[in-house]
N, C-alpha and C positions, 0 to 999 in steps of 0.2 A: 585421546584415550591412550593410556599406558599399556605397553605390551608386558604381560606377565608370563614367566616361564615356570611351568609346574613339573618339568622333567623329572627331577630327583624324587619328589614326593609321589608323583604319578607312578614312577617305576616301582617304588616301595609298595604301593597299594596293589599294583599288578602282581607283584610277588606274593603278597598276602592273599590275594584271590587264588592264585595257582596252588599255593600250599595250604589253603583253607585255615589260616591262623584264626584263633579267637582273640579278638582285641578286647582287652580287659576294660579300658576306658578311653573315651574320646571327648576332648574338651574343645568347645567351639567359641569363636569370637562373638561378642554381643549376645551372650547367653542369658536366658531367663533364670538359670539356676543360681543358688547362693554361691559365693566365691569358694573355690576348692572342690565343688561338686561337679562330677562329669555329666555331660549331656547325654552320652550313650554309654551303656555298659554291656559287656558280653555280646559283642556283635562280630559278624563276619562280613567281608567284602563280597558282594554278589555281582558288581559291575563297576568298571572304571571307564569313564568317558574322558573327553579332552580336558575338561576343567571341573569335573565332579566325580564323586564316589557314591555308590549306593551300598548301604549297609542293611543287614537284616539281623534280627535277634538270633543268636546261635541256638540251634535246636528247634527252631520254629520254621515251618515249611512256608516261607514266603510272606507270612504275616508280619506286619510292622516293618515295612521298607522305609528307609530314611535316605533321601537324596541330599547330599551335602556338597556345596561348592568347595573345591580344594583350598581356595583362599580364605575360607572361614574356619579351617582346622588349625587350632593352636598347638595341641599336644595329643599324641597317641601313646597309650601305655599298653604293652603286650603282656 
């Protein structure tokens, strides 16, 4: 099993969590969306784990939580 280091990306998501950024778009690997279409839009980070991030829809109180492995995130647009 290969060791994967998520330090830089994980640190960015921790910053987004602390500052409560609204992330405009998140694109994921192996998506079911048409090419060029984001998987998540208008989300905030609510938790950062060792190798995953939990997003929720901005303005929604806990509804629609999305747990995403860090190694599946291709692009984040603020």
